[in-house]
N, C-alpha and C positions, 0 to 999 in steps of 0.2 A: 309305437308300442310293439311292432312286430320285428322279426329278426332278419327277414330277407330284404336287403336294402341295396339300392343302387344310387341313392342321392347322398352326396358327400357332406352336407352341412346341416346342422339343426336350424330350427325356425327363427332364432334370434341371435344377434351378435353377442358373444360372451363378453364378460368384463373380467379383468384381472383382480381377484380378491384374495389371492394367496391362501387358499384353504387347502389343507392336506387331503389327499384322497382317502376313501374308505378302504381299509384293508380287510382281508378275510380273517376274522377273529377265531381263536381256538374255542373248543367247547367249554362249557361251564366247568370251573374247577381246574382248568388246565392253563389258565392265563399265567405267564411267567411273572414273578414278582408280586402276585396278588394273593399270597397265602399268608395268613396271619396266625399267630399262636392260638391254640385251642382255648387257652385260659383268657377270658375276656374281663375287662374291668367292669365294675358294677354298672348296671344299666341306668342311664339318666333318663327319667321319664316323669311326666306330670300325671299324677293319678286322676282319673275322671271321677273318683268317688266324692271329693268335696263338692263339685258342681252338681252331681246327682243328688246329694243330700240337700244342697241349697235349693235346687229346683223342686224337689219333692216337698220340702218343708214349705216353700212359698205356695205351692198348690194346695197343701193342707190348710194353711192359714186362710187362703181364699175360700176354701170349701166350708169354713166355719160359718159363712154367711148362710149356708143351706141348712144348718141344724134346726132352725125353727120352722121349716117348711114341711115337716112330716114326710120327707122323701125316703126312698129306700136307702139304707146305709151303704150300699154298694156304689151309689152315685159319686160320693167324694172320692172313693178309690178309683172310679172310672176317670174322674177329672185329673187325678194325680197321674194315672197311667198315660192319658192323652198328652198331658203337659210334658212328661218325660220323653214320649215318642217324638214330640215336636221340638225338643230342646236343641239348641245350636250345637254343631260339631265343628268347631274352629280348630284348624291344624297349624296355623302360622305361628312362628316362634314369639313375636311380640304379644304380650298379654293385652287383650282389648280393654277399653274403658267402658264404664257403664253407659255413658252417653252414646258411644259407638254402637252398642248393642240395643239401645232402647227402641228404635223403630221396629227392628225385627222381633224383639221381645214382645212388644205390644201386639204385633200382628199374630204371632203364634198363640199368645194368651187369648186374644179375641176369638181365634178359630176354635180353641179348646172350649171356651164358654158357650159359644154359639152352637157347637156340636152337642154339648150337654143340654142346652135349652131345647134344641130340636128333638133330642131323644126323649126328654121329659114330656114335651108337648105331644109326641106321637103315642106314648104308652100311658101317660097319666095326664090327660088334658085338664082334669080338674085341679091339678097341682102345677100347672104351667108357671114357669119362672117369670116374674114381672120384670119390666125394664129397670126398675129401681134395684132389684136383687142382682140382676146381671151387671149393672154398672158398679154397684158396690163390690161385688165379688171380683170383677175385673180390676178395679182400682186397688183393692187389697192385694190381689195376686201380683200385679205388676210392681207395686211398691215393695212388697216383700222380696220379689225376685231381684230387683235392683239393689236392695240393701244387702242381701245375702251373697249374691254373685259379686258385688263390689268388694265385700269382705274377703272372699276367696281370692279374687284377682290381686288385691293388695298384698296378701300373703305370698302369692306366687311371685309378684314383682320383687319382693324383698329377697326371696330365695334365689331368683335369677341374678340379682345384682351381687349377691354374696358368692354364688357358685355358678357362673355362666357355663354354658355348654361349649367346650373347645371344638374348633372346626378347622378343616382344610378347605381351601378355595381352589377349585380345579378349572383351568381355562387358560387362554393366552395371558402371559405374565402381566402385561400392562393393564389389561382389563381386570384381571383378578386382584392386582394390587389396589386398583381404584375401589373395587367393591369391598375389599378387606378393610381399607382405611375408613370407608364410610360406616361400616358395621362397628368398627372399634370406636368411632366417634359417638355411637348410640348404644351405650351399655345396657339400656333398658330392653334391648332386643333379646338379651339373654344368650347371645352367641359371641364367642371370642375367637377369631381366627388366629391360628398359630403358624400357618405356613401356606405356601402357594405350590400347587402341583402343575407343572407346565413342561412342554417338550423342550424348551430352551430357556436359557437365562435371559434376563432383561436388565438394562442399566437403571431402571426405575428403583428408587430407594423404597424400602418397606420391609415386609416380612421375608424370611428366607425362601428361596425358590428351590423346590425339590424336583429334580429331573430324572432320578433313577428309582427303580422299585425298592432298592435297599433303603434309600433315604425316606421314602414314603412309609415303609414298614417301621423304621425307627421312630419317625415322628408320631405315628399312630399309637405305638406302644408307650413311648415315653411321656406323651402329653395326654394320654387317655382320650383320644379324639372320639367325640360322640356325634358329630355332625359333618356333613359335606355340602358345600355350596358349588353347584355346577353353573358357571356363569357364561356359557357360550352354547349356541344351538347345536353345534356339532359334537359337544362333549359326550352326550349320551351315546352317540354312535361310535365315536373313536375311543372312548374310555369305558366302554360297556363292561369288560371283564373286571376292571379296577372298581367301578361303581358297585358291581354285584358283590365283589369280595368285601368291600367296605360295609355294604348293607348287611351281609351275612355276619360280619364281625360285630354288628350291633349299631352301626352309625345310621342316623337319619339323613336321608339324601334330599336336598332341596334344589330345585331348578330356579335360578334367578335370572330375570331379564335385565341385563345390565346395559343394553343399548337403547331400547325404545320403550316408552311407558305403555302399559296395558291398562286402560282405564276401566275395563270390565271386571277386573279381579278385585276382591276385597282383601287379599292377603298381601302384606307388605313386610319388607325387611329393610330397615334403614332407608325407607322411601322407594326401594326397588320392588317391582312386582315379583312375586315368588309363588311357588306351589310345591307341596310335598309329593315326592315320588314314593307312594305307599306300595310296598311290595305285596302286601296281602290284597289290597284293592286291585293292583295290576294282575295278580294271579286270578282273582275272581273274574275280572274283565276278560282276560285271555281265555279262561275256561268257558265263559259265555259265548265269546266270539267263535271259539273252536267248536262248541256244540252246534251253533248255527251253521257253521261251514260243513260239518259232517252231515248234519240232517239234510240241508238243502242240496249239497253236491251229490250225496247218495241217492236222493229221490230223483234229481235231474238226470243223473247217469242212467238210472233205470228207465226213465221216461224217454230220453233221447237216444238210447242205444240203437233203435232201428234207424234213426236219422243218421247217426254216426256211421253205421254200416253202409247205408246208401251213399253217403258222401265219400267214404273210403273207396268203395267199388267204383263210383263214377270218376273219382280223381285218378284211380289206377288206370282206367280205360282211356281217359282223356289226356293224361299227362305222363303216363308211364310209371315205372316202379319208384319206390321211395315216397310213399304216401305220407308218412309221419315225419315231421321235422323236429329234430332235437337240438337244443342249444343251451350252453351254460349261461345262466343268469345269476345275479346277486340278490339274495333274499335278506331275511331278518338278521341283524347283527353282522352284516357283510358276509354271510355264509353262502357259498355257491350251491346251486341246484340245477337240475336238467329240466328245462321247460319243454312241454310237448304242444304241438299244434299240427294242423294239416298243412302240408307243403303247398304253397301257392306261387312260389318263385324260387328259382335255382340260382344261387350265387355262383360266380365264376370259380371261386375257390374258398377255402376256409378263412383266408386272410380277409377277403372281401366280406364274408359273412360276419366276421368279428369286428370289423373296423369301419364299415360303411354305414351311413345313417339309415334310420329305420322307416323309410317311406319308399315302397317299391313303385316302379313305373308301371301303372296298371295297363297302359296300352301295349306293353310287351307280354302281358299274360294271356293265356287262353281264356275263353269266355267263362268256363265253369270256375276257374280259379278267381277270376274277377268277381264273380257272383259270391263266392265264399268270403272274399275280403270285404265286399260292400255290406254284407249281412252279418259279418263277424262270426259266421259259422266255423271259420278256421280256428277260432279260439276255444271251441267247445271241449277239445281234448284236455284243456287246462283244468277241467273239473276233476280229472284224475290227480293232478298236482295238488288241488285243494283237499281231496279226500286223503291223500298221503300225508298232508301237513306241510308240504313245501310252500304252499301259497294259501291265501285266504280268498273268499269271494270278493271282498271289498278291501282295498288298500292301495298304496302307491304301486304303479306299474313297475315290474322288474326290468332292469337293463343289463346289458352285457358288461363284463369287467372293464373293458377298454373305455367305455363311455362313463361308467361309474367313477373311475379315476379321473377322467377328464372333467366331468361336470362337478365333481366334488372340489376340484381345485378352482373352478371358475365361478360357480354360483353359490352364494351364501346359503347355508342351511340344507344343501342337497344331501350331505352325509347323514343329516338327522332323519331323513326319510326312512332309513333302515332300522328305526326303533321298532317297527311293526312289520308283520308279515306282508309281503307284497300281495297284490290282488289282481283278479281278472278285470275288475273295473274299480273306479274310485271317484272321489269328489272332483278331481281335476277332469276326468273323462266326461262326467255328466255336465260339466261346465263348458264342454266343447273343446277341451285341450287334448286333442287326439291327432296323431299323425305329425306333420311338420309344423308344430306350434311351439310357443315359447316355453323353453325349459325352465326359465325363472318363474313363470306363472305356474307351471305344473308343480314345481317345488314348493311354492308358497301355499297352494291349495292342499297339497299332500300333508304339509306340516299342520295346517289348520285342521284338517280331518283328524290327524293323530292327537292333537292337543285337545280336541273336543269330542273324542270318540264316545259313542254310545251304541247299543244294539239297535235302538230305533233309527239312528242315523244310517246304520248299515242297511236296514230294511228299506228306508226311503231311497237310498242310492240304488239298491237293487231294482226297486220299482221304476225309478226314473230311467235306469239303463234298459229295462225291458221295454219301456215306452219309446225309447229313441232308436232301438235296433232297426226298426223298419224304415226310419226316416234318415238315419245318418249313414255316412260311409265308414266302413270299418277301418281300423288302423292297427 
């Protein structure tokens, strides 16, 4: 995790997987070949109104059971509001069946009725709902929901079969052709691939392969492309500017797991696990994460400023000038930034600092520098990187450009780590993957963290990091 290195090899033997390295991508809006005409085709979208009406009507029909109980007229309205708040929000392209939704539908309806019964019992004990009333209301509510939602789904399937959403599949040509062929064999998905976007041509028969930005632009405009299927873990990192441009054009971007099944997900596309990359949700998540970063890093900088001053003075006295170590690292979307930390080791030259692996020989350090490393106090200056926005408190650890290119070619999914801001600590670090440990394992944990990100997960990782600082050796 640190920059001053004298050990020449990482902790595990690499494998040759022919992955292209991460490159430094241009800022938003400057990606070559990713500018589409301002005039967009009409947006293809499924309106949520029919399902809202269906769920609201089902709740009202269930509430008719309450009319003979002399209850406050607001209670049916409360039941309707609760049912709408608990309604499912499924984003996957295939329209679900009634039987698929039935277990979750029963659970949500039961919660709504039990909450209503508890409220009535608390405020009107003399009019508490009987078990018979609850069961009848529940049964009518569920039956009406199944009938009405089934009607809406049937209409949607008919629309999707007549007018499927055209799509581009982005990824290695062979994998993308396989996914496209599977989707075309299942027209009920409502998605019709019209082209493959890949870095190179492939001999596999199938859809045309688009390798240049001009071909992509032409395909998007001529076919009215409304969806994008990203079928490889590294696509989001390597094709970030193109995906952003397509999303701004109005395309819905889906991440499809074409290699290994993910049994935890409910979203499927022609049998493949998938999930929608929602720009608005991503912006909200990024805003929440950024707010946490600014708040915590700002408070910590104020609290530890005396400690930073003491460490800087002591390091200057014990190890001479050059207290702050600066080094280029690769951050979100492959963009470089300057990482700050206290200097605990002095490389022979710039080449060694940039190309030697990141575990310093502690026996060569002075005692105070060794203490900074073991307690991770040398990393405290990175709070300034967090406050500036270069890094986050929690995220994949940043590496130098030399190793980013090397590891991206060697380890599957390494490039995908750059979908999120790098961090001072992360899920891999609290799992003990610090220092000279497996890069493949770090990569896997980093991508699991990104795929399952939540603010609560960040808080948990920060608490676990604080608990391990006094027991672990820094890295």
